[in-house]
LOTORKOL-457925 format. One record per residue (C-alpha): residue number from 0; residue in three letters; x, y, z. Coordinates in Angstrom, 3 decimals, padded with zeros to 6 digits. Layout:
i:NUM	aa:ala	east:X	north:Y	up:Z
...
END
This chain:
i:0	aa:unk	east:121.708	north:147.918	up:083.037
i:1	aa:unk	east:118.943	north:145.523	up:084.580
i:2	aa:unk	east:121.319	north:143.405	up:086.417
i:3	aa:unk	east:123.349	north:146.520	up:087.732
i:4	aa:unk	east:119.997	north:147.856	up:089.351
i:5	aa:unk	east:118.830	north:144.555	up:090.847
i:6	aa:unk	east:122.143	north:143.889	up:092.270
i:7	aa:unk	east:122.477	north:147.536	up:093.829
i:8	aa:unk	east:118.973	north:146.992	up:095.291
i:9	aa:unk	east:120.160	north:143.885	up:096.825
i:10	aa:unk	east:123.151	north:145.352	up:098.232
i:11	aa:unk	east:121.149	north:147.963	up:099.746
i:12	aa:unk	east:118.374	north:145.940	up:101.234
i:13	aa:unk	east:118.051	north:145.101	up:104.731
i:14	aa:unk	east:120.989	north:142.473	up:105.376
i:15	aa:unk	east:119.567	north:138.982	up:105.812
i:16	aa:unk	east:121.712	north:135.606	up:106.157
i:17	aa:unk	east:120.972	north:135.097	up:102.359
i:18	aa:unk	east:122.288	north:138.297	up:101.672
i:19	aa:unk	east:125.666	north:137.458	up:103.243
i:20	aa:unk	east:125.864	north:134.466	up:100.883
i:21	aa:unk	east:125.022	north:136.517	up:097.717
i:22	aa:unk	east:126.603	north:139.925	up:098.396
i:23	aa:unk	east:129.744	north:138.890	up:096.608
i:24	aa:unk	east:127.942	north:137.385	up:093.631
i:25	aa:unk	east:125.997	north:140.864	up:093.223
i:26	aa:unk	east:129.195	north:142.641	up:093.062
i:27	aa:unk	east:130.385	north:140.127	up:090.072
i:28	aa:unk	east:127.281	north:140.686	up:088.387
i:29	aa:unk	east:127.665	north:144.375	up:088.660
i:30	aa:unk	east:131.457	north:143.905	up:087.184
i:31	aa:unk	east:130.048	north:141.653	up:084.498
i:32	aa:unk	east:127.744	north:144.339	up:083.079
i:33	aa:unk	east:130.508	north:147.072	up:082.867
i:34	aa:unk	east:128.480	north:150.123	up:083.610
i:35	aa:unk	east:130.517	north:150.837	up:087.059
i:36	aa:unk	east:134.127	north:152.328	up:086.930
i:37	aa:unk	east:136.691	north:150.317	up:088.672
i:38	aa:unk	east:137.412	north:152.265	up:091.475
i:39	aa:unk	east:133.927	north:152.143	up:092.590
i:40	aa:unk	east:133.699	north:148.450	up:092.052
i:41	aa:unk	east:136.644	north:148.037	up:094.319
i:42	aa:unk	east:134.605	north:149.830	up:096.818
i:43	aa:unk	east:131.667	north:147.711	up:096.293
i:44	aa:unk	east:133.988	north:144.597	up:096.944
i:45	aa:unk	east:134.739	north:145.991	up:100.299
i:46	aa:unk	east:130.894	north:146.457	up:100.962
i:47	aa:unk	east:130.400	north:142.846	up:099.836
i:48	aa:unk	east:133.232	north:141.796	up:102.315
i:49	aa:unk	east:131.751	north:143.607	up:105.175
i:50	aa:unk	east:128.419	north:142.292	up:104.698
i:51	aa:unk	east:129.836	north:138.614	up:104.240
i:52	aa:unk	east:132.415	north:138.565	up:106.919
i:53	aa:unk	east:130.739	north:140.644	up:109.662
i:54	aa:unk	east:128.615	north:139.155	up:112.549
i:55	aa:unk	east:124.950	north:139.234	up:111.031
i:56	aa:unk	east:123.507	north:141.003	up:114.086
i:57	aa:unk	east:126.039	north:143.644	up:113.989
i:58	aa:unk	east:125.413	north:144.166	up:110.404
i:59	aa:unk	east:121.400	north:144.414	up:111.052
i:60	aa:unk	east:122.182	north:146.792	up:114.054
i:61	aa:unk	east:124.263	north:149.233	up:111.982
i:62	aa:unk	east:121.906	north:149.086	up:108.994
i:63	aa:unk	east:119.029	north:150.221	up:111.081
i:64	aa:unk	east:121.112	north:152.939	up:113.040
i:65	aa:unk	east:121.940	north:154.300	up:109.586
i:66	aa:unk	east:118.848	north:154.245	up:107.404
i:67	aa:unk	east:115.893	north:153.669	up:109.766
i:68	aa:unk	east:116.897	north:155.805	up:112.729
i:69	aa:unk	east:118.748	north:158.681	up:110.822
i:70	aa:unk	east:116.267	north:160.600	up:108.693
i:71	aa:unk	east:119.041	north:162.187	up:106.837
i:72	aa:unk	east:119.887	north:158.747	up:105.591
i:73	aa:unk	east:116.819	north:157.347	up:105.078
i:74	aa:unk	east:116.391	north:155.307	up:102.048
i:75	aa:unk	east:113.009	north:156.694	up:101.291
i:76	aa:unk	east:113.582	north:159.380	up:098.391
i:77	aa:unk	east:110.542	north:161.482	up:099.127
i:78	aa:unk	east:111.689	north:161.860	up:102.661
i:79	aa:unk	east:114.294	north:164.236	up:101.553
i:80	aa:unk	east:111.962	north:165.991	up:099.250
i:81	aa:unk	east:109.295	north:166.913	up:101.630
i:82	aa:unk	east:109.491	north:164.832	up:104.373
i:83	aa:unk	east:106.252	north:163.482	up:105.913
i:84	aa:unk	east:103.994	north:166.309	up:104.600
i:85	aa:unk	east:100.648	north:165.753	up:103.207
i:86	aa:unk	east:102.004	north:165.652	up:099.613
i:87	aa:unk	east:104.343	north:162.597	up:100.046
i:88	aa:unk	east:101.052	north:160.401	up:100.284
i:89	aa:unk	east:099.760	north:161.346	up:096.815
i:90	aa:unk	east:103.131	north:161.134	up:095.051
i:91	aa:unk	east:103.756	north:157.644	up:096.420
i:92	aa:unk	east:100.152	north:156.641	up:095.372
i:93	aa:unk	east:101.519	north:157.796	up:091.830
i:94	aa:unk	east:104.536	north:155.651	up:092.049
i:95	aa:unk	east:102.463	north:152.654	up:092.933
i:96	aa:unk	east:100.199	north:153.103	up:089.998
i:97	aa:unk	east:103.421	north:153.793	up:087.847
i:98	aa:unk	east:104.997	north:150.429	up:089.087
i:99	aa:unk	east:101.634	north:148.479	up:088.293
i:100	aa:unk	east:101.700	north:149.911	up:084.595
i:101	aa:unk	east:104.995	north:148.340	up:084.048
i:102	aa:unk	east:104.048	north:145.140	up:085.752
i:103	aa:unk	east:105.976	north:145.620	up:089.072
i:104	aa:unk	east:103.992	north:144.535	up:091.945
i:105	aa:unk	east:105.147	north:145.677	up:095.246
i:106	aa:unk	east:105.401	north:143.723	up:098.534
i:107	aa:unk	east:102.978	north:144.979	up:101.159
i:108	aa:unk	east:105.462	north:145.852	up:103.788
i:109	aa:unk	east:107.286	north:148.115	up:101.144
i:110	aa:unk	east:106.707	north:151.914	up:100.549
i:111	aa:unk	east:107.233	north:152.877	up:096.816
i:112	aa:unk	east:109.873	north:155.550	up:097.464
i:113	aa:unk	east:111.994	north:152.913	up:099.173
i:114	aa:unk	east:115.283	north:152.985	up:097.052
i:115	aa:unk	east:115.753	north:149.124	up:096.837
i:116	aa:unk	east:112.084	north:149.072	up:095.461
i:117	aa:unk	east:112.942	north:152.177	up:092.876
i:118	aa:unk	east:115.863	north:150.361	up:091.573
i:119	aa:unk	east:113.897	north:147.154	up:091.060
i:120	aa:unk	east:111.516	north:149.322	up:088.972
i:121	aa:unk	east:114.654	north:151.202	up:087.068
i:122	aa:unk	east:115.877	north:147.447	up:086.087
i:123	aa:unk	east:112.728	north:146.975	up:083.720
i:124	aa:unk	east:113.100	north:150.365	up:081.846
i:125	aa:unk	east:115.162	north:150.993	up:079.012
i:126	aa:unk	east:118.729	north:152.223	up:079.657
i:127	aa:unk	east:118.381	north:155.956	up:078.977
i:128	aa:unk	east:115.067	north:156.303	up:080.816
i:129	aa:unk	east:116.510	north:154.695	up:084.140
i:130	aa:unk	east:119.708	north:156.833	up:083.859
i:131	aa:unk	east:117.589	north:159.673	up:083.411
i:132	aa:unk	east:115.499	north:159.102	up:086.538
i:133	aa:unk	east:118.836	north:158.532	up:088.612
i:134	aa:unk	east:119.665	north:161.807	up:087.534
i:135	aa:unk	east:116.400	north:163.169	up:088.892
i:136	aa:unk	east:117.447	north:161.914	up:092.071
i:137	aa:unk	east:121.102	north:162.566	up:092.100
i:138	aa:unk	east:121.118	north:165.430	up:094.426
i:139	aa:unk	east:119.436	north:163.194	up:097.292
i:140	aa:unk	east:121.885	north:160.413	up:096.517
i:141	aa:unk	east:124.855	north:162.757	up:096.536
i:142	aa:unk	east:123.864	north:164.022	up:099.965
i:143	aa:unk	east:123.382	north:160.743	up:101.445
i:144	aa:unk	east:126.869	north:159.713	up:100.021
i:145	aa:unk	east:128.600	north:162.738	up:101.576
i:146	aa:unk	east:127.031	north:161.851	up:105.055
i:147	aa:unk	east:128.122	north:158.068	up:104.836
i:148	aa:unk	east:131.633	north:159.282	up:103.738
i:149	aa:unk	east:131.822	north:161.350	up:106.731
i:150	aa:unk	east:130.593	north:158.010	up:109.090
i:151	aa:unk	east:133.189	north:155.987	up:106.868
i:152	aa:unk	east:130.212	north:153.776	up:105.862
i:153	aa:unk	east:131.184	north:150.926	up:103.226
i:154	aa:unk	east:127.329	north:151.494	up:102.011
i:155	aa:unk	east:128.748	north:154.945	up:100.406
i:156	aa:unk	east:130.068	north:152.637	up:097.459
i:157	aa:unk	east:126.475	north:151.719	up:096.410
i:158	aa:unk	east:125.497	north:155.354	up:096.174
i:159	aa:unk	east:128.854	north:156.221	up:094.170
i:160	aa:unk	east:127.609	north:153.401	up:091.814
i:161	aa:unk	east:124.389	north:154.924	up:091.293
i:162	aa:unk	east:125.978	north:158.461	up:090.643
i:163	aa:unk	east:128.235	north:157.047	up:088.126
i:164	aa:unk	east:125.288	north:155.690	up:086.030
i:165	aa:unk	east:123.194	north:158.827	up:086.157
i:166	aa:unk	east:122.852	north:160.663	up:082.754
i:167	aa:unk	east:123.763	north:163.842	up:084.939
i:168	aa:unk	east:125.806	north:164.905	up:087.977
i:169	aa:unk	east:124.096	north:165.811	up:090.980
i:170	aa:unk	east:123.269	north:169.647	up:091.450
i:171	aa:unk	east:125.864	north:170.830	up:093.797
i:172	aa:unk	east:123.536	north:173.765	up:094.981
i:173	aa:unk	east:120.892	north:171.029	up:095.734
i:174	aa:unk	east:123.352	north:168.866	up:097.683
i:175	aa:unk	east:124.669	north:171.606	up:099.858
i:176	aa:unk	east:120.860	north:172.512	up:100.694
i:177	aa:unk	east:120.390	north:168.949	up:101.849
i:178	aa:unk	east:123.505	north:168.810	up:103.911
i:179	aa:unk	east:122.707	north:171.924	up:105.483
i:180	aa:unk	east:119.915	north:170.168	up:107.263
i:181	aa:unk	east:120.665	north:168.844	up:110.712
i:182	aa:unk	east:122.387	north:165.403	up:110.635
i:183	aa:unk	east:120.595	north:162.952	up:113.174
i:184	aa:unk	east:122.064	north:161.181	up:115.915
i:185	aa:unk	east:120.422	north:157.706	up:116.086
i:186	aa:unk	east:121.501	north:157.392	up:119.730
i:187	aa:unk	east:119.482	north:160.742	up:120.558
i:188	aa:unk	east:116.311	north:158.943	up:121.255
i:189	aa:unk	east:114.422	north:162.023	up:122.791
i:190	aa:unk	east:115.486	north:163.797	up:119.445
i:191	aa:unk	east:114.186	north:161.044	up:117.460
i:192	aa:unk	east:110.888	north:160.812	up:119.290
i:193	aa:unk	east:110.440	north:164.577	up:118.464
i:194	aa:unk	east:111.350	north:164.304	up:114.762
i:195	aa:unk	east:109.246	north:161.341	up:114.026
i:196	aa:unk	east:106.231	north:162.652	up:115.935
i:197	aa:unk	east:105.008	north:164.554	up:112.985
i:198	aa:unk	east:101.951	north:163.882	up:110.758
i:199	aa:unk	east:102.040	north:160.137	up:109.371
i:200	aa:unk	east:102.156	north:159.768	up:105.384
i:201	aa:unk	east:098.494	north:159.208	up:104.137
i:202	aa:unk	east:097.512	north:157.509	up:101.034
i:203	aa:unk	east:094.486	north:159.336	up:099.501
i:204	aa:unk	east:093.452	north:162.027	up:097.422
i:205	aa:unk	east:095.809	north:165.233	up:096.836
i:206	aa:unk	east:094.523	north:168.096	up:098.838
i:207	aa:unk	east:096.752	north:170.333	up:097.024
i:208	aa:unk	east:097.135	north:171.398	up:093.478
i:209	aa:unk	east:100.971	north:172.280	up:093.465
i:210	aa:unk	east:103.201	north:169.372	up:094.905
i:211	aa:unk	east:106.885	north:169.368	up:095.492
i:212	aa:unk	east:108.401	north:170.412	up:092.198
i:213	aa:unk	east:111.325	north:168.048	up:092.758
i:214	aa:unk	east:108.926	north:165.030	up:093.659
i:215	aa:unk	east:106.644	north:166.025	up:090.740
i:216	aa:unk	east:109.708	north:166.391	up:088.395
i:217	aa:unk	east:110.808	north:163.082	up:089.152
i:218	aa:unk	east:107.265	north:161.475	up:088.692
i:219	aa:unk	east:106.798	north:163.338	up:085.532
i:220	aa:unk	east:110.396	north:161.909	up:084.331
i:221	aa:unk	east:109.377	north:158.407	up:085.088
i:222	aa:unk	east:106.090	north:158.909	up:083.100
i:223	aa:unk	east:108.194	north:159.960	up:080.298
i:224	aa:unk	east:106.838	north:163.533	up:080.435
END
């Protein structure tokens, strides 16, 4: 699964000129490993075509609108679990430590719950453990996939690929709960300012003993607990 996770991480990263050249190669690498169904591979090829053939500035602008300016589509997994609460910082410290235990050093600019980073981590784990961790996040991935479907975004295929690898289907009640939350409008700047004017994430000692259950479950699974 290492190749598939790394290729999907690349496809879901901020698009740059090099990605435009590599997108098709990424999809072929995923096809070669044989883990993703053909119907999803066809959609991944459309994503690769979109990345390769579109104007780079337009692709970058669309990416920012989707994943950076729309909180309900955020690629930061813990954003969907407990937003910007105090609990997120200690949870991410735990992820950083876990990554280091497995020899994965992060770029300074990245947060550990950023999905492409998480996929890089999964690529170095045994197959069953990696699939189990995708299962732990399946409700988040499923909700994002549904929102991308509504937007007719080609990025939906990448989430479909991950869900097809998961060791269990997304909890539909949890997916519906996430979908019940207000969907952001990236062009509503006043609402965006208000939404982001919350307490920032801090990386320090946990001031609470009971973190978010879903976040703690995910971290426990990653530690093999």
